[in-house]
MARMAR-587603 format. One line per 3 residues: number of its first residue (from 1); their letters; for each residue z, x, y of C-alpha. Coordinates in Angstrom, 1 decimal, padded with zeros to 4 digits. Each point is the difference from the previous one (the first is absolute). Example, Ala and Ser with C-alpha at 12.3 -4.5 7.8 and 13.67 -1.06 7.14 Angstrom:
REM MARMAR-587603
1	as	007.8,012.3,-004.5  -000.7,001.4,003.4
***
This chain:
REM MARMAR-587603
1	mve	-026.4,055.1,000.5  -003.2,001.8,002.4  001.9,001.4,002.4
4	agr	002.7,001.7,-002.9  -003.2,000.8,-002.1  -001.1,002.0,003.3
7	svl	003.2,001.2,000.7  000.6,001.9,-003.7  -003.8,001.5,000.3
10	eaa	000.6,001.5,003.3  003.0,001.0,-001.1  -001.5,002.0,-003.4
13	wgr	-002.8,002.0,001.9  002.7,001.2,002.1  001.3,001.8,-002.8
16	lpt	-003.3,001.9,-000.1  000.4,002.6,002.4  -002.4,000.1,002.7
19	sre	-002.0,002.0,003.3  -001.7,-000.8,002.9  -003.8,-000.5,-002.4
22	ate	001.4,-001.6,-002.6  002.5,-003.1,002.3  -003.2,-001.3,001.3
25	nlg	-000.8,-001.9,-002.9  002.7,000.5,-003.4  -002.4,-001.1,-002.1
28	sft	-002.1,003.6,000.4  002.3,001.9,-001.0  -001.5,002.4,-001.8
31	rar	-002.7,-000.4,001.4  001.0,001.4,003.4  001.3,002.7,-001.3
34	ier	-003.3,001.4,-001.8  -002.1,-001.3,002.9  002.9,002.2,002.6
37	vit	-000.9,003.2,-003.1  -003.7,-000.6,000.7  -000.2,000.4,003.8
40	llv	002.9,003.1,-000.9  -002.5,002.0,-002.4  -003.4,-000.8,001.7
43	gpg	001.2,001.0,003.5  000.6,003.4,-001.1  -002.7,000.5,-002.5
46	sli	-002.1,-000.8,003.1  001.1,002.2,001.8  -001.0,002.9,-002.5
49	lga	-003.0,-001.6,-000.2  -000.8,-000.3,003.2  001.4,003.5,000.5
52	qav	-002.8,002.1,-001.9  -002.0,-002.4,002.3  000.3,001.0,003.1
55	fas	000.6,003.9,-001.2  -004.1,-001.1,-001.0  -000.5,-001.3,002.9
58	fgp	000.7,003.3,002.3  -002.9,001.6,-002.3  -004.0,-000.2,000.9
61	gde	-000.5,-003.9,000.8  -003.3,-001.4,-002.3  000.2,-002.4,003.5
64	rpg	-002.5,000.5,002.8  001.3,001.3,003.6  002.3,-002.3,001.3
67	whl	000.6,-002.3,-003.0  003.0,002.0,-002.2  002.8,-000.9,002.5
70	pmv	-000.8,-003.8,000.5  -000.4,000.3,-004.2  003.3,001.4,-000.5
73	lav	002.1,-002.1,002.4  -001.3,-003.0,-001.0  001.2,000.9,-003.1
76	fvp	002.8,002.5,000.5  002.2,-002.5,002.1  -000.3,-002.9,-001.6
79	lta	001.0,002.3,-003.8  003.7,001.1,002.1  000.5,-003.9,001.1
82	mvi	-000.2,-000.3,-003.4  002.0,001.6,-000.9  003.1,000.5,002.5
85	acv	-000.4,-003.9,-001.2  000.6,000.7,-004.0  002.9,002.1,001.0
88	agr	002.0,-001.8,001.9  -001.3,-003.5,-001.6  -000.4,-001.4,003.2
91	fpr	-004.1,-002.8,-000.4  -001.1,003.0,-002.5  -002.2,-002.7,-000.5
94	vfs	-001.9,-000.8,002.5  -000.3,004.3,001.2  -001.2,000.4,-004.0
97	glf	-002.7,-002.6,000.7  -001.6,001.2,002.6  -000.4,003.5,-000.7
100	avv	-001.8,-001.9,-003.5  -002.4,-001.4,002.1  -000.8,002.7,002.7
103	yvv	-000.2,002.6,-002.8  -002.8,-002.0,-001.4  -001.8,-000.3,003.6
106	ala	000.7,004.1,000.1  -002.1,000.1,-003.3  -002.7,-002.9,001.5
109	vwp	-000.3,002.3,002.9  000.0,003.3,-001.9  -003.6,000.4,-000.3
112	fat	-000.6,-000.8,004.1  002.7,002.6,000.9  -001.7,002.5,-002.6
115	agg	-003.6,-000.5,000.9  -002.1,003.3,001.2  003.8,002.1,-000.3
118	arp	000.2,003.1,-002.9  -001.4,-000.7,-003.2  002.5,-000.6,-001.9
121	vpt	001.2,002.1,-002.7  000.7,-001.5,-003.9  002.9,002.1,-001.3
124	eep	002.1,-000.9,003.2  001.3,-004.0,000.2  -000.5,-001.2,004.2
127	wif	004.0,-000.3,001.3  -000.2,-003.8,-000.5  -000.3,000.2,-003.1
130	ylv	003.6,001.0,-000.8  001.2,-003.4,001.5  -002.4,-002.1,-002.7
133	nva	003.5,-000.9,-002.0  001.5,000.1,003.2  -001.4,-003.3,000.4
136	tva	-000.2,-001.2,-003.3  004.5,000.6,000.4  -000.4,-002.1,002.7
139	tvv	-001.2,-002.6,-001.1  002.6,000.0,-002.6  002.5,-001.0,003.1
142	afp	-001.9,-002.3,001.8  -002.4,-002.6,-002.2  000.0,-001.7,-003.3
145	lal	-001.1,001.4,-002.5  -003.5,-001.7,-000.1  -000.5,002.5,003.0
148	qiv	002.2,002.2,-001.1  -003.5,000.5,-003.4  -002.1,-000.7,002.9
151	wtv	000.6,003.1,001.9  001.0,002.5,-002.6  -003.5,-001.0,-001.2
154	vtp	-002.4,-000.2,002.8  002.2,003.3,002.1  -001.1,002.4,-002.1
157	llf	-003.6,-001.6,-001.0  -000.9,000.3,004.2  001.7,002.9,000.6
160	gfv	-002.7,001.4,-002.5  -002.6,-001.7,001.2  000.6,001.3,003.6
163	rlv	000.0,003.4,-001.3  -003.0,-000.5,-002.2  -001.7,-001.7,003.7
166	qag	001.1,002.9,002.1  -001.7,002.7,-003.0  -003.1,-001.6,000.0
169	fde	001.0,-000.7,-003.8  -000.4,003.5,-000.9  000.3,-000.1,-003.5
172	rff	001.9,003.1,000.0  002.7,-002.4,001.6  000.0,-002.7,-002.8
175	lpv	002.5,002.1,-002.3  002.5,001.1,002.1  000.2,-003.4,002.1
178	gld	-000.1,-001.8,-003.5  003.1,002.0,-000.8  001.8,-000.4,003.6
181	vsf	-000.3,-004.7,-000.4  001.0,000.6,-003.6  003.1,001.5,000.2
184	ali	000.3,-002.5,003.3  -000.4,-002.9,-002.8  002.0,001.5,-001.9
187	lgs	003.0,000.3,002.2  -000.8,-003.0,001.4  000.7,-001.9,-002.4
190	vvv	002.9,001.7,-001.7  001.5,-001.1,003.2  -000.5,-003.4,000.1
193	vlg	000.8,-000.5,-003.6  003.1,001.4,000.4  001.0,-001.5,003.3
196	wty	-001.4,-003.1,-001.7  002.2,000.6,-002.9  002.6,000.2,001.4
199	rsv	000.1,-002.9,002.3  -000.5,-002.2,-002.8  003.3,001.3,-002.2
202	aan	001.4,-000.2,003.3  -000.5,-003.0,000.2  000.5,-001.6,-003.3
205	vde	003.9,002.3,000.4  000.7,-003.3,003.4  -002.0,-002.6,-002.0
208	tra	003.1,000.7,-002.8  002.7,000.7,002.4  -000.6,-003.5,001.8
211	rav	-000.1,-002.0,-003.8  003.4,001.7,-000.5  001.3,-000.9,003.7
214	asy	-001.1,-003.3,-000.4  001.5,-000.1,-003.7  003.4,001.1,001.5
217	aaa	000.1,-002.6,002.3  -001.3,-002.8,-001.5  002.6,000.9,-002.9
220	aaa	002.7,000.5,003.2  -001.0,-003.5,001.8  000.8,-001.5,-004.3
223	aat	003.7,002.4,000.3  000.5,-001.6,003.5  -001.0,-003.5,-001.2
226	ege	001.7,000.2,-003.8  003.4,001.6,003.0  -000.3,-003.2,002.1
229	rva	-000.8,-002.6,-003.1  004.2,002.0,-001.1  000.9,000.2,002.9
232	vaa	-000.8,-004.2,001.4  001.3,-001.0,-003.7  003.5,001.7,000.7
235	lmh	000.4,-001.4,002.4  -000.2,-003.2,-001.5  001.7,000.5,-002.1
238	dsv	002.8,001.7,001.5  000.3,-002.3,003.0  -001.9,-003.3,000.1
241	lga	001.5,-000.1,-003.4  002.6,000.7,000.2  000.6,-003.0,003.3
244	lla	-001.0,-002.3,-002.5  002.4,000.5,-002.6  002.7,000.3,002.8
247	aer	-000.8,-003.3,001.5  -000.2,-001.4,-004.0  003.2,001.1,-000.6
250	att	001.7,-000.8,003.2  003.1,-002.9,000.2  001.5,001.0,002.6
253	pre	-000.8,-000.4,003.9  000.9,003.7,000.7  -002.4,001.1,-003.5
256	rtl	-002.7,-002.5,001.6  000.1,001.9,003.6  -000.7,003.3,-002.4
259	avs	-002.8,-001.4,-001.7  -001.9,-001.1,002.9  000.7,003.5,002.4
262	mar	-001.7,001.7,-003.4  -002.8,-002.4,-000.5  -000.4,000.8,004.2
265	eal	000.7,003.5,-001.1  -002.8,-000.4,-002.5  -002.7,-001.3,002.3
268	trl	000.3,002.7,002.1  -000.5,002.7,-002.0  -002.2,-001.4,-001.8
271	ana	-002.4,-001.2,003.7  000.9,003.9,001.0  -000.9,001.5,-003.0
274	ekd	-003.0,002.0,002.4  002.8,001.5,002.2  002.1,001.7,-000.2
277	pwe	003.5,-000.7,-001.7  001.9,000.8,002.3  000.5,-003.2,002.3
280	gsd	001.7,001.6,003.3  002.6,-000.7,002.3  000.7,-003.2,000.2
283	epv	001.3,-000.3,003.3  -000.6,-003.4,001.8  -003.1,000.3,003.2
286	dad	-001.2,-001.3,002.5  -002.6,-003.0,000.2  -003.0,002.0,001.5
289	rla	000.7,003.2,-002.1  -001.8,-002.6,-002.3  -003.2,-000.3,001.8
292	ddl	000.4,003.6,001.1  -000.7,001.2,-004.3  -001.7,-002.2,-000.1
295	esg	-002.8,000.9,002.4  000.6,004.1,-001.1  -000.9,-001.1,-003.3
298	are	-002.7,-001.6,000.7  -001.9,003.1,002.0  001.4,002.3,-003.1
301	mgv	-002.5,-002.5,-001.7  -002.4,000.5,002.7  000.3,-003.8,001.5
304	qlq	001.3,-000.3,004.0  001.8,-002.7,000.0  001.9,-001.8,002.8
307	var	003.4,-002.1,-000.8  000.1,-002.9,001.8  003.9,-000.4,000.7
310	svd	002.7,-002.5,000.6  003.0,001.1,-000.4  003.4,-002.0,001.0
313	pet	001.9,003.0,002.2  003.0,-002.0,-002.8  -002.0,000.9,-003.1
316	prv	002.4,001.0,-002.7  -001.1,003.8,-001.4  -001.2,-000.4,-002.9
319	pgr	001.6,002.3,-003.5  -002.3,003.6,000.1  -001.0,-000.9,-004.1
322	var	-001.3,-003.8,001.0  -001.9,001.1,002.9  -001.8,002.5,-001.8
325	alv	-000.7,-002.5,-002.6  -001.6,-002.0,002.6  -002.4,003.1,001.8
328	laa	-000.8,000.8,-003.7  -001.3,-003.2,-000.5  -002.1,-001.2,003.0
331	lqa	-001.5,003.2,-000.3  -001.1,-000.7,-002.9  -001.2,-003.4,001.4
334	van	-002.0,002.3,003.1  -001.4,001.8,-003.3  -001.2,-003.3,-001.4
337	avq	-001.4,-000.8,003.4  -001.6,003.0,000.3  -001.3,000.2,-003.5
340	han	-001.6,-004.0,-000.6  -000.7,-000.9,003.3  -000.7,003.1,001.8
343	aqg	003.0,-000.3,002.4  -002.0,-003.3,001.7  002.4,-000.9,002.3
346	lav	003.0,001.9,-000.9  003.2,-000.7,002.1  003.9,-000.1,-001.0
349	qlh	002.6,-000.9,001.0  003.8,000.1,000.2  001.8,-002.6,001.4
352	gra	004.2,000.8,000.3  002.6,-003.0,000.6  003.0,-000.1,-000.2
355	epg	001.7,-003.3,-000.8  -001.0,-000.5,-003.1  000.9,004.1,000.4
358	gvv	-003.8,001.4,-002.0  -003.4,001.3,000.4  -002.8,-001.4,-000.9
361	vrv	-003.9,002.4,-000.7  -003.1,-001.9,000.4  -003.2,002.0,-001.2
364	rda	-003.6,-001.7,001.1  -003.4,000.4,-000.9  -002.9,-001.5,-000.2
367	gdg	-002.0,000.6,-003.1  -001.7,-002.7,-001.8  003.8,-000.5,-002.2
370	fev	000.9,-000.6,-003.8  001.7,-001.7,-002.3  003.3,000.4,-000.2
373	dqi	000.0,-002.4,-002.9  -002.2,002.6,-001.6  001.5,003.5,000.2
376	ped	-000.4,002.0,-003.3  003.1,001.2,-001.4  -001.0,003.5,-000.2
379	rlg	-000.3,-000.1,003.7  002.8,001.8,002.0  -000.9,000.3,003.1
382	irg	001.1,-003.6,000.9  002.4,-001.0,-002.8  002.0,003.3,000.1
385	sil	-000.4,002.0,003.4  000.9,-003.5,001.8  001.0,-002.6,-002.1
388	arv	002.9,001.8,-002.1  001.0,002.9,002.5  000.5,-002.8,002.8
391	tav	002.2,-002.5,-002.9  002.0,002.9,-000.9  001.2,000.6,003.0
394	ggr	000.9,-003.6,000.2  -003.3,-001.3,002.7  -002.9,-002.4,-000.3
397	tei	-003.4,000.1,-000.6  -002.4,-001.8,001.7  -003.6,000.3,-000.8
400	esg	-002.6,-002.7,001.4  -003.8,001.0,-001.0  -002.9,-001.9,000.9
403	sng	-003.8,000.2,001.1  001.3,000.2,003.7  002.1,003.6,-000.5
406	ttv	003.6,000.4,-002.1  003.2,000.7,001.5  003.1,001.8,-001.9
409	tle	002.8,-000.9,001.4  003.8,001.9,-000.5  003.3,-001.7,000.9
412	wds	003.5,001.2,-000.6  003.2,-001.5,000.9  003.0,002.1,001.2
415	gdr	002.2,-002.8,-002.1  -002.3,000.5,-002.9  001.6,002.1,-003.1
418	w	-001.8,002.8,-001.3
***
């Protein structure tokens, strides 16, 4: 049922359109798109402000000789990488975070780079000022909300401080620097709030969608369970009850034979309820074919199994329906050994004898064993998939279990009626 619920959940998610950004985590379907939209806005926006700073850097710089070019390269190379990463959608957080850190370092170095340089003009901002809010925007892509707020507040204030240090705290710079810092604080705050708002809305949408999909999965699983219950009820009514009624009303040998055939067919259908109703050809097969099918079936379950064969060349061929029943019952015994005994001492033997003609399959393990008489009525792994399945084709089953392990013996004789 867990696997069925998981498959239903995956099918429900599969109804949603997907893209490269969303397929990594379907639970962040809307958030992934919002992140992509933010990077697409940050890239071109930073390019515009960066171009303005580039043009400003072409004019006379405030730095001392020998400082201007290193400062420009140190800032604009990470900025260019950030713009390309945001537009391409490849590592935008890494390069955005790199630029945000480099820019703060450049601001901290600014007083040393401008010491002894040309005296600044109060009404003219240096080229580095145009990138204050670019650093703030970069944190929206790269950092969590707490660091975004720190960068939004600290970066403009740091610019104002280094600008006043460059101007020697000239009173004429207080008002223009204060306006620049206020403008950067307001614009940066708006950007951070917008990013937080859109991400919160996206997270709420994803959470609501996840609850809706989980509800759909639960409803679908409940519907599947109910459908299975109805199908089993119909099977019991149509097949088993019909066989019982036929047995009760049988008065002649032919009617009794028909009732027995109906009962075996009902047991087969009940045992194979989880399988395809088409049972395949009843063409007889060699006894070695059973061993081959056991080995291939075990490999499909992830168990590497080598069936020990002892087949008399004169062993009669086994009818296809009987062969399938024996193989499926033996594979169920193998699955039980893997699940309950961790496949300790797992061994499978197949004997084919000519007189009396028939086959015997034994599945052994060295687990702790169990009490055969204590098997609950609702445990169909042994009752339905082994006992009922073999009985339905006229075979016999013997289960021996103790502290030294468990042995399941499946036997069919060619003289048995099935």
